[in-house]
C-alpha positions as CSV (number, residue, x, y, z in Angstrom):
1,X,-31.6,6.6,-5.5
2,X,-29.3,5.3,-8.4
3,X,-27.1,2.3,-7.7
4,X,-23.9,4.4,-7.4
5,X,-25.5,6.8,-4.9
6,X,-26.5,3.8,-2.8
7,X,-22.8,2.4,-2.6
8,X,-21.5,5.7,-1.9
9,X,-24.2,6.4,0.9
10,X,-23.7,3.0,2.3
11,X,-20.0,3.0,2.4
12,X,-20.0,6.3,4.2
13,X,-22.1,5.0,6.8
14,X,-20.2,1.8,7.3
15,X,-17.0,4.1,7.6
16,X,-17.8,5.7,10.4
17,X,-17.6,2.3,12.3
18,X,-13.9,2.6,11.6
19,X,-11.4,-0.3,11.4
20,X,-12.4,-3.1,13.7
21,X,-10.3,-6.3,13.6
22,X,-11.9,-9.9,13.7
23,X,-13.3,-12.0,11.3
24,X,-16.7,-13.2,12.6
25,X,-18.6,-10.3,10.3
26,X,-16.8,-10.7,7.2
27,X,-17.4,-14.6,7.1
28,X,-20.9,-14.2,7.9
29,X,-21.1,-11.8,4.4
30,X,-19.1,-14.2,2.5
31,X,-21.1,-17.4,3.6
32,X,-24.0,-15.5,2.5
33,X,-22.4,-14.6,-1.1
34,X,-21.4,-18.4,-1.6
35,X,-17.7,-18.0,-0.4
36,X,-16.4,-16.6,-3.6
37,X,-12.6,-16.7,-1.8
38,X,-12.6,-20.6,-1.4
39,X,-13.4,-20.6,-5.4
40,X,-10.1,-18.5,-6.4
41,X,-6.1,-18.9,-6.4
42,X,-4.8,-16.1,-4.4
43,X,-1.6,-14.8,-3.3
44,X,-2.3,-13.0,0.2
45,X,0.4,-10.2,0.9
46,X,1.0,-8.8,4.4
47,X,3.6,-6.3,5.6
48,X,4.3,-3.2,7.3
49,X,6.2,-1.1,3.9
50,X,5.9,-2.3,0.5
51,X,2.9,-4.5,0.2
52,X,1.8,-2.2,-2.4
53,X,4.5,-2.0,-4.6
54,X,5.3,-5.5,-4.4
55,X,1.9,-6.2,-5.4
56,X,1.7,-4.1,-8.2
57,X,4.9,-5.3,-9.6
58,X,3.7,-9.0,-9.6
59,X,0.5,-8.3,-10.9
60,X,2.0,-6.6,-13.8
61,X,4.7,-9.6,-14.4
62,X,1.5,-12.1,-14.0
63,X,-0.5,-10.1,-16.8
64,X,2.3,-10.3,-19.0
65,X,2.5,-14.0,-18.3
66,X,-1.0,-14.4,-19.6
67,X,-2.9,-14.7,-16.4
68,X,-6.0,-12.6,-16.0
69,X,-4.8,-11.3,-12.7
70,X,-7.2,-9.5,-10.0
71,X,-5.8,-7.2,-7.7
72,X,-7.3,-5.8,-4.6
73,X,-5.2,-3.3,-2.4
74,X,-6.0,-0.3,-0.1
75,X,-6.3,2.5,0.8
76,X,-7.9,4.0,-2.7
77,X,-6.4,7.2,-4.0
78,X,-9.4,8.6,-5.7
79,X,-12.5,6.7,-5.6
80,X,-13.2,3.4,-3.7
81,X,-13.2,1.5,-7.6
82,X,-9.4,2.3,-7.5
83,X,-9.4,-0.7,-5.1
84,X,-9.8,-3.2,-7.5
85,X,-7.8,-4.0,-10.7
86,X,-8.6,-6.9,-13.4
87,X,-5.9,-7.5,-15.8
88,X,-4.1,-4.7,-14.9
89,X,-6.9,-2.2,-15.5
90,X,-8.9,-0.3,-12.7
91,X,-12.4,-1.4,-13.0
92,X,-15.1,0.5,-14.2
93,X,-17.5,2.2,-11.9
94,X,-20.1,0.2,-13.5
95,X,-18.7,-3.3,-12.7
96,X,-17.8,-1.7,-9.2
97,X,-21.2,-0.6,-8.7
98,X,-23.0,-3.7,-9.6
99,X,-20.8,-5.9,-7.3
100,X,-21.2,-3.5,-4.4
101,X,-24.7,-3.6,-4.6
102,X,-25.0,-7.2,-4.4
103,X,-22.8,-7.1,-1.4
104,X,-24.8,-4.7,0.5
105,X,-28.0,-6.5,-0.3
106,X,-26.5,-9.1,1.7
107,X,-24.9,-6.9,4.2
108,X,-28.2,-5.4,5.1
109,X,-29.6,-8.7,5.9
110,X,-27.2,-9.3,9.1
111,X,-28.9,-8.7,12.1
112,X,-27.7,-6.0,14.2
113,X,-25.3,-3.0,14.5
114,X,-23.0,-5.0,16.0
115,X,-22.7,-7.3,13.2
116,X,-22.9,-4.8,10.5
117,X,-19.8,-5.0,8.3
118,X,-17.0,-2.1,8.4
119,X,-16.0,-0.4,4.9
120,X,-13.0,-2.5,4.5
121,X,-14.9,-5.5,5.0
122,X,-17.3,-4.5,2.5
123,X,-14.5,-3.7,0.2
124,X,-13.0,-7.3,0.7
125,X,-16.0,-9.0,0.0
126,X,-16.7,-7.2,-3.0
127,X,-13.0,-8.3,-4.3
128,X,-13.7,-12.0,-3.7
129,X,-17.0,-11.9,-5.6
130,X,-15.8,-9.9,-8.4
131,X,-12.8,-11.7,-9.1
132,X,-14.9,-14.8,-9.0
133,X,-17.3,-13.5,-11.4
134,X,-14.8,-12.1,-13.9
135,X,-13.2,-15.4,-13.7
136,X,-9.6,-14.3,-12.6
137,X,-6.9,-16.7,-12.9
138,X,-4.8,-15.4,-9.8
139,X,-5.5,-12.9,-7.3
140,X,-3.3,-10.7,-5.4
141,X,-5.0,-9.6,-2.1
142,X,-3.6,-7.4,0.1
143,X,-3.9,-7.0,3.8
144,X,-5.2,-3.8,5.2
145,X,-4.0,-4.1,8.7
146,X,-1.8,-6.6,10.6
147,X,-2.8,-10.0,9.5
148,X,-4.5,-12.6,11.9
149,X,-7.5,-10.1,12.3
150,X,-7.7,-8.7,9.2
151,X,-10.9,-9.1,7.1
152,X,-8.7,-10.6,3.8
153,X,-7.7,-13.1,6.4
154,X,-10.7,-15.6,5.3
155,X,-8.3,-17.4,2.7
156,X,-8.0,-21.3,3.7
157,X,-5.5,-22.3,1.4
158,X,-3.4,-19.4,-0.4
159,X,-1.4,-20.3,-3.3
160,X,1.4,-18.1,-1.5
161,X,1.3,-16.2,1.7
162,X,3.7,-13.0,1.5
163,X,5.2,-10.7,4.4
164,X,7.3,-8.0,3.0
165,X,8.8,-6.6,6.2
166,X,8.1,-6.0,9.6
167,X,8.3,-2.9,11.2
168,X,6.7,-0.7,13.7
169,X,3.4,0.4,13.0
170,X,-0.5,0.4,14.2
171,X,1.3,-0.2,17.8
172,X,-2.0,0.9,19.3
173,X,-3.5,-1.8,17.7
174,X,-0.5,-4.8,16.8
175,X,1.4,-3.9,19.6
176,X,4.9,-2.0,20.4
177,X,7.5,-4.7,19.8
178,X,8.4,-6.0,16.5
179,X,7.7,-9.7,17.9
180,X,4.3,-8.9,18.7
181,X,3.6,-7.2,15.0
182,X,5.3,-9.9,13.2
183,X,2.8,-12.7,15.3
184,X,-0.1,-10.7,13.9
185,X,1.2,-10.7,10.2
186,X,2.6,-14.3,10.7
187,X,-1.4,-15.3,11.3
188,X,-1.9,-15.2,7.3
189,X,0.5,-18.3,7.3
190,X,-2.1,-21.1,6.4
191,X,-1.5,-24.8,6.8
192,X,1.1,-26.4,4.3
193,X,0.8,-23.3,2.2
194,X,3.9,-21.6,1.2
195,X,5.2,-18.4,2.7
196,X,7.9,-15.5,1.2
197,X,9.5,-13.6,4.0
198,X,11.2,-10.5,2.6
199,X,12.6,-8.7,5.8
200,X,15.3,-8.5,8.0
201,X,16.5,-11.8,9.9
202,X,15.8,-10.3,13.2
203,X,13.1,-11.1,15.7
204,X,10.5,-10.9,13.5
205,X,12.3,-13.7,11.3
206,X,12.2,-15.6,13.8
207,X,8.5,-15.5,14.7
208,X,7.8,-16.0,11.4
209,X,10.0,-19.4,11.2
210,X,8.4,-20.6,14.3
211,X,4.7,-20.0,12.9
212,X,5.9,-21.5,9.3
213,X,7.3,-24.8,11.2
214,X,3.8,-25.1,13.3
215,X,1.8,-24.9,10.1
216,X,4.4,-27.1,8.3
217,X,4.4,-24.7,5.8
218,X,7.4,-24.3,3.4
219,X,9.3,-20.8,4.3
220,X,11.2,-18.9,1.5
221,X,13.6,-15.9,2.4
222,X,14.8,-13.4,-0.3
223,X,18.6,-13.3,-0.8
224,X,19.3,-9.8,-0.9
225,X,22.7,-10.3,-1.5
226,X,21.8,-11.5,-5.1
227,X,21.0,-7.7,-6.0
228,X,23.7,-5.5,-7.9
229,X,23.9,-2.9,-10.6
230,X,21.8,-0.6,-9.1
231,X,21.0,2.7,-10.5
232,X,18.4,5.4,-9.4
233,X,17.4,8.5,-11.5
234,X,14.5,10.4,-11.6
235,X,13.4,8.6,-15.0
236,X,13.4,5.1,-13.5
237,X,15.3,2.5,-11.6
238,X,18.1,-0.1,-12.8
239,X,18.9,-3.0,-11.1
240,X,20.1,-6.9,-11.5
241,X,19.0,-10.0,-9.4
242,X,20.8,-13.4,-9.5
243,X,20.8,-14.3,-13.3
244,X,18.4,-11.3,-14.1
245,X,20.7,-8.7,-15.4
246,X,19.4,-4.9,-16.5
247,X,16.1,-5.0,-14.9
248,X,14.4,-1.7,-15.4
249,X,11.1,-0.4,-13.6
250,X,9.8,3.2,-13.6
251,X,9.0,3.0,-9.6
252,X,11.4,5.4,-7.7
253,X,12.8,5.4,-4.4
254,X,16.1,3.6,-3.5
255,X,13.8,0.8,-1.7
256,X,12.1,-0.2,-4.7
257,X,15.0,-2.6,-5.7
258,X,14.1,-4.7,-2.3
259,X,10.4,-4.8,-3.8
260,X,11.5,-5.7,-7.1
261,X,14.0,-8.4,-5.2
262,X,10.9,-9.9,-3.4
263,X,8.8,-10.1,-6.5
264,X,11.4,-12.2,-8.5
265,X,11.7,-14.6,-5.4
266,X,8.0,-14.9,-5.5
267,X,7.9,-15.6,-9.5
268,X,10.3,-18.6,-8.6
269,X,8.1,-19.8,-5.9
270,X,5.2,-19.9,-8.5
271,X,7.2,-21.5,-11.2
272,X,7.9,-24.3,-8.8
273,X,4.2,-24.4,-8.2
274,X,3.3,-24.9,-11.8
275,X,2.5,-21.5,-13.1
276,X,4.4,-20.7,-16.4
277,X,6.0,-17.0,-16.4
278,X,8.8,-16.5,-18.8
279,X,11.7,-14.4,-18.3
280,X,10.4,-11.9,-20.8
281,X,7.3,-11.5,-18.6
282,X,9.5,-10.7,-16.0
283,X,11.4,-8.0,-17.6
284,X,8.3,-6.5,-19.6
285,X,6.1,-6.8,-16.3
286,X,8.6,-4.6,-14.4
287,X,9.0,-2.0,-17.2
288,X,5.6,-1.4,-17.4
289,X,4.3,-1.4,-13.8
290,X,2.6,1.5,-12.5
291,X,1.9,2.4,-8.7
292,X,0.8,5.7,-7.9
293,X,1.4,7.8,-4.7
294,X,5.2,6.2,-3.8
295,X,7.9,8.5,-4.6
296,X,5.9,9.4,-7.8
297,X,6.7,12.4,-9.8
298,X,3.6,14.3,-10.1
299,X,5.1,17.0,-12.7
300,X,8.6,18.5,-13.2
301,X,8.4,22.4,-13.2
302,X,8.4,22.7,-10.3
303,X,9.4,19.4,-9.4
304,X,7.1,17.9,-7.1
305,X,7.4,14.2,-5.3
306,X,4.6,12.4,-3.9
307,X,5.4,9.9,-1.3
308,X,2.7,8.0,1.0
309,X,5.2,7.9,3.6
310,X,3.0,7.0,6.6
311,X,4.8,5.5,9.3
312,X,8.8,6.1,10.4
313,X,10.3,3.4,8.5
314,X,8.4,4.6,5.5
315,X,9.6,8.4,6.3
316,X,13.0,7.3,6.8
317,X,12.9,5.5,3.2
318,X,11.6,8.6,1.7
319,X,14.1,10.8,3.0
320,X,17.0,8.7,2.1
321,X,15.8,8.7,-1.5
322,X,15.3,12.6,-1.5
323,X,18.7,13.1,-0.2
324,X,19.9,10.8,-3.2
325,X,17.7,12.4,-6.1
326,X,18.4,15.9,-5.1
327,X,22.0,15.8,-4.0
328,X,21.3,16.9,-0.2
329,X,20.1,20.5,-1.5
330,X,17.3,21.9,1.0
331,X,13.7,21.2,-0.4
332,X,10.1,22.1,0.5
333,X,7.9,19.5,2.1
334,X,4.0,19.1,2.5
335,X,3.0,17.1,5.0
336,X,-0.5,15.6,6.8
337,X,-0.6,12.5,8.8
338,X,-2.8,10.4,10.7
339,X,-2.6,11.0,14.5
340,X,-1.8,7.7,15.3
341,X,1.6,7.7,13.7
342,X,4.6,7.9,15.6
343,X,5.8,11.4,13.9
344,X,7.7,12.2,16.9
345,X,10.6,10.6,15.0
346,X,10.1,12.6,12.3
347,X,12.2,15.9,13.6
348,X,15.2,14.2,13.2
349,X,15.0,12.5,10.1
350,X,13.7,16.0,8.5
351,X,15.9,18.5,10.1
352,X,18.7,18.6,7.6
353,X,16.5,18.0,4.7
354,X,13.7,20.9,4.9
355,X,13.9,24.0,4.3
356,X,10.7,24.7,5.3
357,X,7.3,22.2,6.0
358,X,4.0,23.1,5.6
359,X,1.4,21.1,7.4
360,X,-1.8,20.2,6.4
361,X,-4.9,18.2,7.8
362,X,-5.8,15.3,5.5
363,X,-9.9,14.6,5.1
364,X,-9.9,11.6,7.3
365,X,-11.4,11.4,10.6
366,X,-8.4,9.8,12.2
367,X,-5.9,13.0,10.9
368,X,-3.9,14.6,12.9
369,X,-4.3,18.3,13.1
370,X,-1.9,20.7,11.3
371,X,-1.2,22.8,13.9
372,X,-0.3,20.4,16.2
373,X,2.2,18.6,13.8
374,X,3.7,22.3,12.9
375,X,4.3,23.0,16.3
376,X,6.3,19.8,16.9
377,X,8.2,20.4,13.9
378,X,9.1,24.2,15.4
379,X,10.0,22.7,18.8
380,X,12.4,20.2,16.6
381,X,14.1,23.6,15.1
382,X,12.8,23.4,11.6
383,X,10.6,26.3,10.4
384,X,6.8,25.4,9.5
385,X,3.7,26.7,8.8
386,X,0.2,25.3,9.3
387,X,-3.0,25.4,7.3
388,X,-6.3,24.0,8.6
389,X,-7.6,24.4,5.1
390,X,-5.8,21.6,3.0
391,X,-6.2,23.9,-0.5
392,X,-4.9,27.0,1.1
393,X,-2.0,25.0,2.5
394,X,-1.2,22.8,-0.7
395,X,-1.0,26.3,-2.9
396,X,1.4,28.2,-0.4
397,X,3.9,25.0,-0.7
398,X,3.5,25.0,-4.1
399,X,3.7,28.7,-4.5
400,X,7.1,28.8,-2.4
401,X,8.5,25.9,-4.2
402,X,8.1,27.8,-7.5
403,X,9.4,30.8,-6.2
404,X,12.6,29.5,-4.4
405,X,13.3,27.0,-7.3
406,X,13.1,24.0,-5.1
407,X,11.8,20.7,-5.1
408,X,8.4,20.0,-3.3
409,X,7.8,16.6,-1.5
410,X,4.3,15.5,-0.4
411,X,4.8,13.3,2.6
412,X,2.6,11.5,4.6
413,X,-0.9,9.7,4.5
414,X,-2.0,8.6,0.9
415,X,-5.6,10.3,1.8
416,X,-3.9,13.6,0.4
417,X,-3.5,12.3,-2.9
418,X,-6.5,12.9,-4.5
419,X,-7.0,16.4,-3.0
420,X,-3.5,17.5,-4.0
421,X,-3.3,16.3,-7.2
422,X,-6.5,17.9,-8.2
423,X,-4.9,21.2,-7.0
424,X,-1.8,20.7,-8.9
425,X,-3.9,20.5,-12.1
426,X,-5.5,23.2,-11.2
427,X,-2.3,25.3,-10.9
428,X,-1.6,24.2,-14.7
429,X,2.0,22.7,-13.8
430,X,3.9,20.8,-16.2
């Protein structure tokens, strides 16, 4: 068995354990690896929405500033190695496999099935070890779920903790109230370490402010009133923030200017801490950032957008952008989601936008059956068809969009990205 085969098999076995919050297993595993996370300078990022875009933009800016930046994100879009970037480039399968084999060797020494690490814990440990071995100057580490019990929350002294916003998601794990969810995310705040909050000043803000005070951590809050000059086209986004005028980025979606404002605020905090980040690095980093699967134009004939809108707030933001970019005309939607999402809110959001919704079942054990989602949309008065075979459903949606000359938006789970883009290439679209 090759190293790559061993890694794939072990990760598949670990994935069957699902997501289990708690830090005992990851702490044990990292101790056996020499606690590499304690030897890194880390920016720790949590939040319901926007943490991926925030991290991708900040990583791009730091790379332009001359730092070798490690970046760990989830979920991976095509292969597990996609979760790791160094210096703005995805790591090679060879580097990924080499590090994972070392992690797996230690994981196999752990005593019992109950102590065996989950897939995300293995990947988290690999990120810390990889970035240490590659001598990264700064590392951006995204939480997978929540904050306090997330496996990334083993960082004792982050350079900066970031909470992009707090909305309802993963309610069955984190709680139904925004204040409960905020308490979990505020768990990444460490004593004496700066924290940035980029959300609304609501009950979540009060929870985070109180936690920061308890931990003697300086709290920074993004001032969105400094935003101006916004322009949104399918070729990119332009905005100004404070004394930064005419900022440009290729990321689409009206919500991306909020992520941009959060990043610039983070840059100012990092400068206070002695990191040298020039204005040109900010402009160049924004202009060059890449973040797949978030209101991404996959092709233009027909126009196909992919947006991993995986919860109600994400879906509302995607719908707002769709209406703006396409002038309110009807579009075709292909959708697949996880069963734990609050999809009962989607009907009202999509009723005035969707000419038809094709529902599919993503390739994930937590996926919602496409028939159930289809029946829900039909009950909401939306024309809908379901397909148990993902490829068949995706092809039908593409055929319909081409025939009717309408845009196609692929919404929902990021677990659809790999398979959908492969189907798109097979259809030889432009």
